C-alpha positions, 0 to 999 in steps of 0.5 A, a space after each residue: 571510544 572513537 567514532 568508528 567503534 561507536 558506530 559498530 557497537 551492536 547496542 547502538 545499532 539495535 537502539 537506532 533500529 528500534 527507533 526507525 522501525 516504528 517510523 517505517 511501520 507507520 510510513 508503510 501504513 500511510 503509503 497503503 492508505 494513500 494507494 487505497 484512496 487513489 484506487 477508490 478515486 479511480 473506481 469512482 471516476 471509472 463509474 462516472 465515465 461509464 455513466 457518461 458513455 451510456 448517456 451518450 449512447 444512441 443505440 444498443 451497440 453503442 451501449 454494449 461498446 461502452 460496457 465493453 470499454 468499462 469492463 476492460 478498464 475495470 479488469 485492468 484496474 482489478 489486476 493492478 489492485 490485486 498486485 498492489 494488495 499483495 505488495 502492500 501485504 508483504 511490506 506490512 508483514 515485513 515491517 510488522 515483524 521488524 517492528 515487533 522484533 526490534 522494540 515494540 514490546 520494549 526492552 524489558 519484556 521477557 520472551 
C-alpha cells in the first residue's frame, strides 16, 4: 500500500477524525470558558468604574452623566456578549454533533 492510497483510505480518515473531534470539542469548551471569564472580568471592571465615577460626582448632573456612560457601555457589552453566546452556541452544537457522530459512542455501538 502506497502513501497516497493510505491517505485516501476512508477508514483512516474516520479514525483520524474520531481522534480530532474530542480535541476540537474540548478546545471549544475551553474557548467558551475563557471568553466567559473575560466577560465576567469586564463586568466587574465596569462596575468599579461606575462606583469611582459616582464617588467623584459633585452634583446630580455628574451622577446622571456617570450612570449614562455606564449604561451605554453596559448595553454595548451586553450586545457583544449576546453575539458571542450565539457564536459559541453554534460552535458547541457543531462540535457536539461531530463528536457524537465520529466516535464518542465508540465503533461497537449499534444504531
